[in-house]
C-alpha positions in Angstrom: 68.9 92.4 134.4 67.5 89.8 136.7 66.4 86.5 135.3 62.7 87.1 136.0 62.6 90.7 134.7 60.0 91.4 132.0 61.5 90.8 128.5 60.7 89.1 125.2 63.9 88.0 123.4 61.9 86.4 120.6 60.3 89.8 119.8 63.8 91.4 119.7 65.0 88.7 117.3 61.9 89.2 115.1 62.4 93.0 114.8 66.1 92.6 114.0 65.2 90.1 111.3 62.6 92.4 109.8 65.1 95.3 109.8 67.6 93.1 108.0 65.2 92.2 105.2 62.6 95.0 105.0 64.5 98.1 105.9 63.4 99.7 102.6 59.9 99.9 104.1 59.3 103.0 106.2 57.1 101.3 108.8 59.8 98.7 109.5 62.6 101.2 109.6 60.8 103.6 111.9 59.7 100.8 114.2 63.2 99.5 114.5 64.7 103.0 115.1 62.1 103.6 117.8 63.8 101.1 120.0 66.7 102.6 122.0 70.0 100.8 122.8 68.9 100.3 126.4 65.7 98.6 125.4 67.4 95.4 124.1 68.0 92.7 126.7 70.4 90.4 124.9 74.0 91.6 124.3 74.0 90.1 120.8 70.8 92.0 120.0 72.3 95.3 121.3 75.4 94.9 119.2 73.5 94.1 116.0 71.0 96.9 116.6 73.9 99.4 117.0 75.4 98.3 113.7 72.1 98.3 111.9 71.2 101.8 113.2 74.4 103.2 112.0 74.2 101.6 108.6 70.6 102.8 108.1 71.5 106.3 109.1 74.4 106.3 106.7 72.4 104.8 103.8 74.5 101.6 103.6 72.5 98.6 102.3 71.9 96.1 105.0 71.8 92.3 104.7 73.1 89.4 106.8 76.3 89.6 104.9 76.9 93.3 105.2 75.9 93.5 108.8 78.1 90.6 109.8 81.0 92.2 108.0 80.5 95.5 109.9 80.3 93.5 113.2 83.6 91.8 112.5 85.2 95.1 111.5 84.2 96.5 114.9 85.7 93.6 116.7 82.4 91.8 117.5 82.9 88.1 116.6 80.3 86.5 118.7 77.5 86.8 116.1 77.8 84.1 113.4 76.7 85.0 109.9 74.5 81.8 109.9 72.5 83.2 112.8 71.8 86.4 111.0 70.8 84.5 107.9 68.4 82.4 110.0 66.6 85.3 111.6 66.4 87.1 108.2 64.7 84.0 106.7 62.1 84.2 109.5 61.2 87.8 108.7 58.1 87.4 106.5 55.5 89.8 108.0 56.8 93.4 107.8 53.4 94.8 108.8 54.0 93.4 112.3 57.1 95.6 113.0 55.3 98.5 114.8 53.5 96.0 117.1 56.7 94.1 117.8 58.5 97.4 118.6 55.7 98.4 121.0 56.1 95.0 122.8 59.8 95.6 123.3 59.3 99.1 124.6 56.5 98.0 127.0 58.8 95.3 128.5 61.6 97.9 128.8 59.2 100.3 130.6 58.1 97.5 132.9 61.7 96.7 133.7 62.2 100.4 134.7 59.2 100.2 137.0 60.5 97.0 138.6 63.9 98.6 139.1 62.3 101.6 140.8 60.2 99.4 143.1 63.2 97.4 144.1 65.1 100.6 144.9 62.2 102.0 146.9 61.9 98.7 148.8 65.6 98.7 149.6 65.4 102.2 151.0 62.4 101.2 153.1 64.2 98.2 154.5 67.5 100.1 155.0 68.7 100.3 158.6 69.2 104.1 158.2 65.5 104.5 157.3 63.9 106.9 155.0 60.8 109.1 154.7 57.5 108.5 152.9 58.0 111.8 151.0 61.5 110.7 149.8 60.3 107.3 148.6 57.2 108.8 147.0 59.4 111.3 145.1 61.7 108.4 144.0 58.8 106.3 142.8 57.3 109.3 140.9 60.6 109.8 139.1 60.8 106.1 138.2 57.2 106.1 136.9 57.9 109.1 134.7 61.1 107.5 133.5 59.0 104.4 132.6 56.5 106.5 130.7 59.3 108.0 128.8 60.8 104.6 128.0 57.4 103.3 126.8 57.2 106.2 124.3 59.0 105.4 121.0 62.2 107.2 120.3 62.0 109.7 117.4 63.9 108.1 114.5 64.0 111.3 112.5 66.3 113.4 114.7 66.0 117.2 114.8 63.8 118.9 112.2 65.6 120.7 109.4 64.8 124.4 109.6 63.4 124.5 106.1 61.0 121.7 106.9 60.1 123.4 110.2 59.3 126.7 108.6 57.3 125.1 105.7 54.5 124.2 108.1 51.7 126.7 108.0 51.4 128.6 111.3 47.9 128.9 112.7 46.7 130.1 116.0 44.7 127.7 118.1 42.7 130.4 119.9 40.6 129.8 122.9 39.9 133.6 122.8 41.0 135.4 119.7 43.8 137.8 120.4 43.9 136.9 124.1 44.7 133.3 124.9 45.8 130.3 122.9 45.7 126.6 123.7 48.7 125.6 125.8 49.5 129.0 127.1 50.1 130.0 130.8 48.6 133.1 132.4 49.4 134.3 135.9 47.2 137.0 137.4 48.4 138.9 140.5 47.0 141.5 142.8 46.6 142.5 146.4 44.5 140.5 148.9 40.9 140.9 147.9 41.9 142.9 144.8 39.6 141.0 142.4 42.1 138.6 140.8 40.0 135.5 141.8 36.9 137.1 140.3 38.8 137.8 137.1 40.1 134.2 136.9 36.5 133.0 137.4 35.2 135.5 134.8 37.7 134.4 132.1 37.0 130.7 132.8 33.2 131.1 132.8 33.3 133.2 129.6 35.5 130.7 127.7 33.2 127.9 128.8 30.2 130.1 127.9 31.4 130.9 124.4 31.7 134.7 125.0 34.7 137.1 125.1 35.8 137.5 128.7 35.8 141.4 128.4 33.6 142.4 125.6 30.9 139.7 126.2 30.6 139.2 122.4 29.6 135.7 121.3 32.4 133.6 119.8 32.0 133.0 116.1 31.4 129.4 115.2 30.1 128.7 118.7 33.2 126.8 119.9 32.6 124.5 122.8 35.4 124.8 125.3 35.6 122.8 128.5 37.0 124.3 131.7 38.3 122.5 134.8 38.5 124.6 138.0 40.7 123.3 140.9 40.1 125.9 143.7 42.8 125.5 146.3 41.8 128.4 148.5 38.1 129.0 148.8 35.5 127.0 150.6 32.8 125.2 148.6 30.2 127.8 149.7 32.4 130.7 148.6 33.2 129.1 145.3 29.5 128.2 144.8 28.5 131.8 145.4 31.1 133.3 143.1 30.7 130.9 140.2 26.9 131.0 140.6 27.0 134.8 140.3 29.4 134.8 137.4 27.6 132.1 135.4 24.4 134.0 135.8 26.1 137.0 134.4 27.4 135.0 131.4 23.9 133.6 130.7 22.4 137.1 130.9 25.0 138.4 128.4 24.1 135.6 126.0 20.4 136.1 126.4 20.8 139.8 125.6 21.8 138.8 122.0 19.3 136.0 121.7 21.7 133.1 122.5 20.8 130.1 124.5 21.9 129.5 128.1 25.1 127.6 128.7 24.9 123.9 129.5 27.3 124.5 132.4 27.5 120.8 133.5 28.8 119.9 130.1 31.3 122.7 129.9 32.7 123.3 133.4 33.7 121.1 136.3 35.1 122.1 139.7 36.9 120.6 142.6 37.3 122.6 145.8 40.4 121.9 148.1 40.6 124.8 150.5 43.5 123.2 152.4 45.4 123.2 149.1 47.2 120.4 147.3 50.8 119.3 147.3 52.2 118.8 143.8 55.4 117.6 145.4 53.5 114.6 146.6 52.9 111.8 144.1 49.4 111.1 145.4 48.2 114.6 144.8 49.8 114.7 141.3 48.0 111.5 140.5 44.7 112.9 141.9 45.1 116.0 139.7 45.9 114.1 136.6 43.0 111.7 137.1 40.6 114.8 137.1 42.3 116.3 134.0 42.2 112.9 132.2 38.5 112.5 133.1 37.4 116.0 132.1 39.8 116.7 129.2 39.7 120.5 129.7 40.7 123.1 127.2 41.5 125.4 130.2 42.7 124.5 133.7 42.1 127.1 136.4 44.4 126.0 139.2 45.6 127.7 142.3 46.5 130.1 143.8 50.2 129.2 143.4 51.1 129.3 147.1 48.5 126.6 147.8 50.1 124.1 145.4 52.7 122.8 147.8 53.5 122.9 151.5 57.1 124.1 151.4 58.6 127.6 151.7 56.9 129.7 148.9 60.3 131.2 148.1 61.9 127.8 147.5 63.3 127.6 143.9 63.6 123.8 143.8 60.0 123.4 145.0 58.7 125.9 142.4 60.8 124.2 139.7 59.2 120.9 140.5 55.7 122.3 140.6 56.2 124.0 137.2 57.6 120.8 135.8 54.5 118.8 137.0 52.1 121.4 135.5 54.0 121.7 132.3 54.1 117.9 131.9 50.3 117.7 132.3 49.8 120.8 130.0 51.9 119.1 127.3 50.1 115.8 127.6 46.6 117.1 127.7 47.0 120.3 125.6 45.2 122.8 127.9 45.9 126.4 128.8 46.6 127.2 132.4 45.2 130.2 134.4 46.4 130.7 137.9 46.7 133.5 140.4 49.2 134.7 142.9 49.5 137.4 145.6 51.7 140.4 144.7 54.5 141.4 147.0 54.4 144.2 149.5 57.2 146.2 147.9 56.7 149.3 145.8 58.0 150.4 142.4 59.7 153.6 141.6 56.4 155.5 141.5 55.4 154.3 144.9 52.8 151.8 143.7 52.7 148.3 145.0 54.8 145.9 142.9 52.6 143.5 141.0 55.1 140.7 140.6 54.1 137.4 142.3 55.5 136.7 145.7 57.6 133.6 146.2 60.2 132.1 143.9 61.4 134.2 141.1 60.7 131.3 138.8 57.0 132.3 138.7 58.0 135.6 137.1 59.7 133.7 134.2 57.3 130.8 133.8 54.1 132.1 132.2 53.6 133.5 128.7 51.7 136.3 130.2 51.7 137.9 133.7 49.3 140.8 134.6 48.6 142.5 137.9 45.5 144.3 139.0 46.9 147.6 140.5 44.4 149.9 142.2 44.1 153.3 140.5 45.6 156.1 142.5 42.8 157.8 144.5 40.1 155.5 143.2 37.3 154.7 145.7 36.5 151.3 147.1 33.1 149.7 147.7 32.8 147.1 150.5 36.6 147.1 150.7 36.9 146.2 147.0 38.7 148.3 144.4 36.4 149.4 141.6 39.0 150.7 139.1 42.3 149.0 138.4 45.1 149.3 135.9 46.1 146.0 134.2 49.9 146.1 134.7 52.1 143.7 132.8 54.9 142.5 135.2 56.7 140.5 132.6 57.2 141.0 128.9 54.7 139.0 126.9 56.1 136.3 124.6 53.8 137.4 121.8 51.6 140.4 121.2 48.1 140.1 122.6 45.1 142.2 123.1 44.7 142.6 126.9 42.9 145.6 128.5 44.9 148.4 130.0 42.2 149.2 132.6 39.3 147.4 134.3 36.4 148.8 136.2 33.5 147.2 138.0 30.9 146.5 135.4 27.2 145.7 135.0 27.2 142.8 132.5 30.4 141.1 133.5 32.1 141.8 136.9 35.2 143.4 135.3 34.7 145.7 132.3 37.6 147.1 130.2 38.2 150.7 129.2 36.0 151.9 126.3 38.8 152.0 123.8 39.4 148.3 124.3 36.3 147.2 122.4 37.6 148.6 119.1 41.0 147.0 119.7 39.4 143.6 120.5 37.2 143.9 117.4 40.2 144.7 115.2 42.1 141.7 116.6 39.2 139.4 116.0 38.7 140.6 112.4 42.4 140.1 111.6 42.6 136.5 112.7 
């Protein structure tokens, strides 16, 4: 550590003193254990913290005397017992322990950022040279490491299975039986096959408080917020499609006497027809700023091939994109709906394969993956399929109530098979 790097040795001394005297208090013990070994800046503090942590873990009583004895037993003779006694005598405000730990972690995170900035500057000044993309990726990695450093370490360790299973399991439904908060859905189909309309229909219905297929009003009138990041269509195209679908949702609500949807409070949209590059730190920051500002329950993002500028089949690129999206999904607790084109290959029956093109990671990534496969011999209107089978191209992680078929409807754009209404009602009643 450089001499001018961010640190607060006095805060470290205070927290060790509090742990020596007040380790019987849960808030002190948890605050102390939230600081990792790499967060201490003084060698003496690191040595003492290691001993204290082990003694607390093993249930051994701690004091200046017992800790000094364990230090000596381990061969650490640079910490006088008088020094431990002095800091123990200064520990008289145990309620400050969480704030002190937060200060230590903040300085540790700041040191991580400084280290990353120095490394980036060294690369930029190197005679061999570097690229902006490489430095941006390095800085993004350092920033994420700093965020992880600033978060307290979990003092509890892994959760015992009995304790884990004792927590009541409840669904956090966005649509009962269909989509839960935090889940990932990928819809596929041929070019112009209606997948963008279906994504828009699901998004608008969730924001509008109705079931995306049956058009029934949600019980309890939940107010879900949706953020749409359209990376393919022009503003005019998106405006026409969402204008059409939101009118359909309002009409469905009015048919049962419900109010129109306050769309500006429930849905926001950004149109980037050139796509975004989630391998680029600036675009990741742009996306997170919009998510943070809107706090969506559902993020409609894509299509997948417009989320970076590299080879769509690149596994490393796909892995990085998935990692970025999953990190945002975990932090902001939203469900993700995206779309992808299906490949040109055919299955054993001669029908077009509905799995997404590009990296095979996208076949493994979502909880649910469905393709809109045109029915054999079905007619088209204006080049659009009117009847499709909803084909699962991956095994769902949990049982859900998705339609088996969709046809062009009158209330909502896509209408399920008649039998679906009974299944959806049964699911809703059982939740």
